C-alpha positions as CSV (number, residue, x, y, z in Angstrom):
1,M,0.2,-0.1,-0.1
2,N,1.4,3.3,-0.6
3,T,1.4,5.7,1.7
4,T,2.1,8.5,0.2
5,P,-0.9,10.8,-0.1
6,L,-2.6,11.7,-3.4
7,A,-1.8,14.9,-4.3
8,E,2.1,14.4,-4.2
9,R,2.0,11.4,-5.8
10,M,0.4,12.8,-8.3
11,R,2.3,16.0,-8.5
12,P,3.2,17.9,-12.0
13,S,7.3,17.5,-13.1
14,H,6.6,19.0,-16.2
15,L,4.3,22.1,-17.1
16,E,2.5,20.4,-19.5
17,D,0.6,18.1,-16.5
18,L,0.1,21.4,-14.8
19,I,-3.6,22.2,-14.7
20,G,-4.4,26.0,-14.2
21,Q,-2.4,29.0,-13.9
22,E,-1.8,29.3,-17.6
23,H,-1.5,32.7,-17.4
24,L,2.0,31.6,-16.2
25,T,2.7,28.6,-17.5
26,S,1.7,29.0,-21.1
27,P,4.0,28.3,-24.1
28,T,3.4,32.2,-24.5
29,A,4.1,33.4,-21.0
30,Y,7.2,35.0,-19.7
31,M,7.4,32.1,-16.8
32,Y,7.5,29.3,-19.5
33,K,10.0,31.2,-21.1
34,A,12.2,31.6,-18.5
35,I,11.7,27.8,-17.3
36,K,12.3,26.8,-20.5
37,S,15.6,28.2,-21.2
38,G,16.8,28.0,-17.7
39,N,17.1,31.5,-17.2
40,V,14.7,31.6,-13.7
41,P,14.5,34.6,-12.2
42,S,14.3,34.9,-7.9
43,M,10.7,35.3,-7.7
44,I,7.5,35.1,-5.3
45,L,4.9,32.7,-5.7
46,W,1.5,34.3,-4.5
47,G,-2.2,32.2,-4.2
48,P,-4.3,30.3,-1.8
49,P,-3.7,27.2,-0.5
50,G,-3.6,24.4,-3.4
51,V,-3.1,26.6,-6.4
52,G,0.4,25.3,-7.7
53,K,2.9,27.5,-6.2
54,T,5.2,24.1,-4.7
55,T,4.0,22.5,-7.3
56,I,5.6,25.3,-9.5
57,A,8.5,25.1,-7.5
58,N,9.3,21.8,-8.2
59,I,8.7,21.7,-11.8
60,I,11.4,24.4,-11.9
61,A,13.8,22.0,-10.5
62,N,12.5,19.1,-12.8
63,E,13.1,21.2,-15.8
64,I,16.3,23.2,-15.5
65,K,18.2,20.6,-13.5
66,V,20.2,23.2,-11.3
67,P,20.9,22.2,-7.4
68,F,17.9,23.1,-5.6
69,Y,17.0,22.7,-1.7
70,T,14.0,23.5,-0.5
71,L,13.1,24.7,3.2
72,S,10.2,25.7,5.2
73,A,9.8,28.8,7.2
74,I,7.9,27.0,9.8
75,S,11.0,25.2,11.0
76,S,14.0,26.8,9.6
77,G,16.0,29.3,10.9
78,V,19.0,32.1,9.3
79,K,20.9,29.0,10.2
80,D,19.5,27.2,8.0
81,I,19.6,29.6,5.5
82,R,23.2,30.5,5.5
83,E,24.1,26.7,5.5
84,V,22.5,26.4,1.6
85,I,24.2,29.6,0.5
86,E,27.5,28.2,1.8
87,K,26.9,24.8,0.0
88,A,25.3,27.2,-3.2
89,K,29.0,29.1,-3.3
90,F,30.4,26.0,-4.6
91,Q,28.1,25.2,-7.3
92,R,26.2,27.2,-9.8
93,G,22.6,28.0,-10.3
94,V,21.1,27.1,-6.9
95,V,17.9,27.3,-6.3
96,L,16.4,27.8,-2.7
97,F,12.2,27.0,-2.2
98,I,10.8,28.6,0.6
99,D,7.8,27.9,1.7
100,E,5.3,30.0,3.8
101,I,8.3,32.6,3.1
102,H,5.6,35.3,4.8
103,R,6.2,33.7,8.4
104,F,10.0,34.3,8.2
105,N,10.4,37.6,10.2
106,K,13.0,40.8,9.1
107,S,16.2,38.6,10.2
108,Q,15.7,35.9,8.2
109,Q,14.4,37.4,5.0
110,D,17.3,40.3,5.6
111,A,19.7,36.8,5.7
112,L,18.8,35.8,2.0
113,L,19.1,39.5,0.7
114,G,23.0,39.1,-0.3
115,A,23.1,36.1,-1.8
116,V,20.3,36.8,-4.0
117,E,21.4,40.0,-5.0
118,K,24.5,38.1,-5.8
119,G,23.9,35.3,-8.1
120,I,25.0,32.8,-5.6
121,I,20.9,31.8,-5.0
122,R,17.7,32.0,-7.1
123,L,15.2,32.8,-4.9
124,I,11.9,31.0,-5.0
125,G,9.4,31.9,-2.0
126,A,5.8,30.8,-1.9
127,T,3.3,33.1,0.3
128,T,-0.3,32.9,0.6
129,E,0.5,36.3,2.1
130,N,0.3,39.3,0.0
131,P,3.9,40.0,-0.5
132,S,3.9,43.6,-0.3
133,F,3.2,43.3,4.1
134,E,5.1,40.3,4.3
135,V,8.0,40.4,2.3
136,N,11.0,43.3,3.5
137,A,10.7,45.4,0.1
138,A,14.7,44.8,-0.2
139,L,14.1,41.3,-0.6
140,L,11.2,42.1,-2.8
141,S,12.5,44.4,-4.7
142,R,15.2,41.7,-6.0
143,C,12.5,39.5,-7.0
144,Q,9.5,38.7,-9.4
145,V,6.1,38.8,-8.3
146,F,4.0,35.6,-9.6
147,T,0.1,36.2,-8.7
148,L,-1.4,32.0,-8.8
149,N,-5.5,32.2,-9.7
150,S,-7.4,30.5,-7.3
151,L,-8.6,27.5,-9.3
152,G,-12.3,26.7,-10.6
153,K,-14.8,24.2,-11.6
154,H,-13.5,23.3,-15.0
155,E,-9.8,23.2,-13.3
156,L,-10.5,21.1,-10.3
157,E,-12.7,18.1,-12.4
158,A,-9.9,18.1,-14.9
159,M,-7.4,17.4,-11.9
160,L,-10.2,14.8,-10.4
161,H,-10.4,13.0,-13.7
162,Q,-6.5,13.4,-14.5
163,V,-5.4,11.4,-10.9
164,M,-7.8,8.8,-12.2
165,E,-6.4,8.1,-15.7
166,K,-2.8,8.7,-14.2
167,D,-1.9,7.2,-10.8
168,V,-1.3,3.8,-10.5
169,A,-3.5,2.8,-7.5
170,L,-6.9,4.4,-8.5
171,K,-6.4,2.8,-12.3
172,T,-6.7,-0.7,-10.7
173,K,-10.7,0.7,-9.7
174,T,-13.4,0.8,-12.0
175,I,-14.5,4.7,-10.6
176,S,-17.3,6.2,-11.4
177,L,-17.6,10.0,-10.6
178,K,-21.5,10.5,-10.6
179,E,-21.3,13.9,-8.8
180,T,-18.9,16.3,-7.8
181,E,-20.2,19.5,-6.4
182,A,-19.2,17.9,-2.7
183,L,-15.9,17.4,-3.2
184,L,-15.7,21.0,-5.1
185,R,-17.5,22.4,-1.9
186,L,-15.0,20.6,1.4
187,S,-12.4,21.0,-0.7
188,G,-12.9,25.1,-1.0
189,G,-10.7,25.5,-4.5
190,D,-7.8,23.7,-2.8
191,G,-6.7,21.2,-4.7
192,R,-4.4,19.4,-2.7
193,K,-7.0,19.1,-0.5
194,L,-9.3,17.7,-3.4
195,L,-7.3,15.6,-4.2
196,N,-6.7,13.9,-0.6
197,L,-10.3,14.2,0.0
198,F,-11.0,12.1,-3.2
199,E,-8.6,9.3,-2.2
200,M,-10.3,9.2,1.3
201,V,-13.4,9.0,-0.3
202,V,-12.4,6.3,-3.1
203,E,-11.1,4.2,0.4
204,G,-14.0,4.6,2.3
205,I,-16.3,3.3,-0.6
206,D,-16.5,-0.7,-1.0
207,E,-18.0,-0.9,-3.8
208,S,-17.1,-2.5,-6.9
209,P,-17.5,0.1,-9.4
210,C,-16.7,2.8,-7.3
211,E,-19.7,5.2,-7.8
212,I,-19.0,8.4,-6.5
213,T,-22.1,10.7,-4.9
214,D,-22.1,14.3,-3.9
215,E,-24.1,12.2,-0.4
216,K,-21.5,10.1,0.5
217,V,-18.8,12.2,-0.1
218,T,-20.7,14.0,2.7
219,K,-20.9,11.0,4.9
220,I,-17.3,9.5,4.6
221,A,-15.5,13.3,5.2
222,Q,-18.1,14.6,8.5
223,Q,-16.7,10.7,10.2
224,K,-13.2,11.6,9.3
225,I,-13.3,15.5,9.4
226,A,-11.2,16.3,12.9
227,L,-8.5,14.5,10.7
228,Y,-8.9,16.0,8.2
229,D,-8.8,19.3,9.3
230,K,-5.5,19.0,11.1
231,S,-3.6,21.2,7.9
232,G,-4.9,24.2,9.9
233,E,-6.2,24.9,5.8
234,Q,-9.8,25.7,7.6
235,H,-8.9,28.7,8.2
236,Y,-10.0,30.4,4.9
237,D,-13.2,29.7,6.5
238,I,-12.9,30.3,9.5
239,I,-11.8,34.3,9.0
240,S,-14.8,34.0,6.3
241,A,-16.8,33.4,9.2
242,F,-15.0,35.7,11.8
243,I,-15.4,38.5,9.1
244,K,-19.3,38.0,8.0
245,S,-19.9,38.3,11.4
246,I,-18.4,41.5,12.5
247,R,-20.0,42.6,9.2
248,G,-23.3,41.4,10.7
249,S,-22.8,43.3,14.2
250,D,-22.7,40.0,16.4
251,P,-19.7,41.0,18.1
252,N,-20.4,37.6,20.5
253,A,-20.5,35.3,17.4
254,A,-17.1,37.6,16.2
255,V,-15.5,37.3,19.3
256,Y,-16.0,33.2,19.4
257,W,-14.4,32.9,15.8
258,L,-11.3,34.7,17.6
259,A,-11.0,32.7,20.1
260,R,-10.7,29.5,17.1
261,M,-8.6,31.2,15.5
262,I,-6.5,31.8,18.5
263,E,-6.3,28.7,19.9
264,G,-5.8,27.4,17.0
265,G,-2.7,28.9,16.9
266,E,-3.2,31.5,13.4
267,D,-1.0,34.3,13.2
268,V,-1.7,37.7,15.0
269,K,-0.9,39.8,12.3
270,F,-3.5,37.9,9.7
271,I,-6.1,38.3,11.9
272,A,-5.2,42.0,12.5
273,R,-4.6,43.1,9.0
274,R,-8.2,41.3,8.1
275,L,-9.7,44.1,10.5
276,V,-7.9,47.3,9.0
277,I,-8.8,46.4,6.1
278,L,-12.8,45.8,7.4
279,A,-13.1,49.0,8.7
280,S,-13.1,50.5,5.6
281,E,-14.2,48.1,4.1
282,D,-17.6,48.0,5.8
283,I,-17.5,51.5,8.5
284,G,-15.9,53.5,7.1
285,N,-16.3,57.1,7.8
286,A,-20.3,55.9,10.0
287,N,-16.5,55.5,12.7
288,P,-13.4,57.3,11.1
289,N,-12.1,55.7,14.7
290,A,-13.1,52.2,14.0
291,L,-9.6,53.0,11.6
292,L,-7.9,54.0,14.1
293,L,-8.6,51.6,16.7
294,A,-8.5,48.4,13.9
295,T,-4.5,50.5,13.0
296,N,-3.3,50.7,15.9
297,C,-4.3,47.0,17.3
298,F,-2.2,45.8,14.2
299,D,0.5,47.8,15.6
300,A,-0.3,46.2,19.1
301,V,-0.7,43.2,18.2
302,R,2.8,42.9,16.1
303,V,4.6,43.8,19.4
304,I,3.1,42.1,22.0
305,G,2.7,38.6,20.3
306,Y,0.5,36.4,22.6
307,P,-1.0,35.5,24.6
308,E,-1.5,38.8,25.6
309,A,-2.5,40.1,22.0
310,R,-5.6,38.1,22.3
311,I,-7.0,40.8,24.9
312,I,-6.2,43.9,22.3
313,L,-7.6,41.7,18.9
314,S,-11.3,41.2,21.6
315,Q,-11.2,44.5,22.7
316,C,-10.4,45.9,18.7
317,V,-13.2,43.1,17.7
318,T,-16.7,43.5,20.2
319,Y,-15.7,47.6,19.0
320,L,-15.3,47.0,15.1
321,A,-18.2,44.2,15.6
322,S,-20.6,47.0,17.5
323,S,-20.2,50.0,15.4
324,P,-22.5,51.3,13.0
325,K,-21.3,49.8,9.7
326,S,-21.2,51.4,6.1
327,N,-19.6,50.2,2.4
328,A,-19.8,53.8,0.7
329,A,-16.6,54.5,0.7
330,Y,-15.8,51.1,-0.3
331,M,-18.4,51.0,-3.2
332,A,-17.0,55.0,-3.9
333,I,-13.6,53.5,-5.2
334,N,-15.1,50.5,-7.2
335,R,-17.5,53.0,-8.5
336,A,-14.3,54.7,-9.3
337,Q,-12.2,52.4,-10.5
338,G,-14.8,51.2,-13.5
339,L,-15.1,54.7,-14.8
340,V,-12.2,54.6,-15.3
341,K,-11.8,51.3,-17.2
342,E,-14.8,52.3,-19.5
343,T,-13.6,55.8,-20.0
344,G,-9.6,55.8,-20.2
345,D,-7.3,57.8,-19.1
346,L,-8.9,61.6,-19.7
347,P,-7.3,65.0,-19.5
348,V,-7.0,66.8,-16.7
349,P,-8.7,70.3,-17.5
350,L,-6.9,73.1,-17.6
351,H,-7.8,74.9,-15.1
352,L,-6.6,72.0,-12.7
353,R,-3.0,71.3,-14.1
354,N,0.5,72.2,-12.7
355,A,1.6,75.7,-13.8
356,P,5.7,75.1,-12.9
357,T,7.0,76.8,-15.9
358,K,6.3,80.0,-18.5
359,L,5.7,77.7,-21.2
360,M,2.9,76.0,-19.1
361,Q,1.4,79.3,-17.9
362,D,1.3,80.5,-21.6
363,L,-1.1,77.2,-22.6
364,N,-3.0,78.3,-20.0
365,Y,-2.5,75.7,-17.7
366,G,-3.9,76.5,-14.2
367,K,-5.6,79.3,-15.7
368,G,-8.6,79.9,-14.3
369,Y,-8.3,77.8,-11.2
370,K,-10.6,78.8,-7.7
371,Y,-8.5,78.8,-4.3
372,A,-11.0,77.5,-2.1
373,H,-9.5,79.3,1.0
374,D,-10.1,82.9,-0.7
375,F,-14.2,82.4,-0.7
376,D,-16.4,82.3,2.1
377,H,-16.3,79.2,3.9
378,N,-13.3,78.1,2.9
379,F,-15.7,76.5,-0.6
380,V,-15.9,77.5,-4.1
381,E,-18.1,75.1,-6.5
382,Q,-15.7,74.6,-9.7
383,E,-15.7,71.0,-12.2
384,Y,-13.1,68.4,-10.6
385,M,-13.8,66.2,-12.8
386,P,-12.6,66.1,-16.7
387,D,-15.6,67.5,-18.9
388,P,-17.0,63.9,-20.1
389,L,-17.6,63.1,-16.5
390,R,-19.1,66.4,-15.1
391,N,-21.4,66.6,-12.4
392,T,-20.6,62.8,-11.8
393,T,-21.5,61.3,-8.4
394,L,-19.2,58.1,-7.3
395,Y,-20.2,58.7,-3.7
396,D,-22.7,58.1,-1.6
397,P,-23.0,57.9,1.7
398,G,-24.2,55.3,3.9
399,Q,-27.6,55.6,6.2
400,N,-25.9,56.3,9.7
401,A,-25.5,59.4,11.7
402,R,-22.1,60.3,10.7
403,E,-23.0,60.2,7.4
404,N,-25.7,61.6,6.6
405,E,-23.8,65.0,8.4
406,L,-21.6,64.4,5.5
407,R,-24.4,64.2,3.3
408,K,-26.4,67.3,5.2
409,H,-22.9,68.9,4.3
410,L,-22.1,68.0,0.7
411,S,-25.8,69.0,-0.4
412,Q,-25.0,72.4,0.9
413,R,-22.0,72.6,-1.7
414,W,-22.7,70.8,-4.2
415,K,-27.0,71.1,-4.7
416,G,-26.9,69.7,-8.2
417,K,-25.2,66.3,-6.9
418,Y,-26.2,65.8,-3.4
419,G,-29.7,66.2,-2.4
420,Y,-30.5,65.9,1.3
């Protein structure tokens, strides 16, 4: 009996066998050309769990045939990094793959800088977190960032058919994949999780042919759910419940899901960062103090750490959950970005342009601009949008006490845009 998990047994070793991420691995893509030529740069692979980050690193190792070292940021430190760098000095083209590089602290990341800059190693870092936040700017500037997309239904089902056709153990069974909804739902778009769940279900159905239905998948998964979730990848479901509880103004549920994450050993910065985002996205100008508190919370827990950080998080979470809600600022930037994509690079009106030179002044740059502070109440009505977008309204204040005051204030000035 092969004890290696199905996802590991079936990990592709060639680009042509990888399902998904065509924007990176199609013959016209930069990454494809870099791998085939052997000129692979240092890179950060950013994307959700189970979409191919580790697989791409292994494909690179297989395709370019150079010394390949792997470290995990969970279990490795500066000493391990330095040992690899010392070995790399006597080899050519060394690739170092670091899984979950966002878990490396500043000193650990700094230990990589010189070797990456001098070309002693080519770094491949994998992360589920935004590298702009989690990777040092100096190291990030020396790496190409590639974003991996979530896998869709078609791609996940293609993975199932691929393993049924190619895996030595599964080929000996007669498998009928009648329904896939439960497999896809329980795996949450994680290809590794999907394949391991699939193998567990096949082993749990003592029938021939082995007919896979949603009912059977759900029953078997429920029986083994504790074992199945030990990887900690369930945190994406829990963070979703956590955010939705705060958005729904339920401090009790919010602090419960917070406790689940704390007890599960979730990264304190992972939690705090999402509170900062939520403070703007779901509360915004309904309570501007929410963003201040969330930002201070992020700074505080980063310095304090567990176990005391739980108290700070609880204060912030219960405050945000109890605050009035508004997504008006979030919707405003969405509308604005949509408008930019639709209308393109419209010229800045002449009266708003900067005019530092005589030539620009002769071209009427800045002519007719009215300086607001020269007028009563520091306001004068003039158009600030490009001409084709005159009188466009993008920010619609929410229906709450603070934003109703903003609406009243705006309507007194922009009577054509904001009624009251």
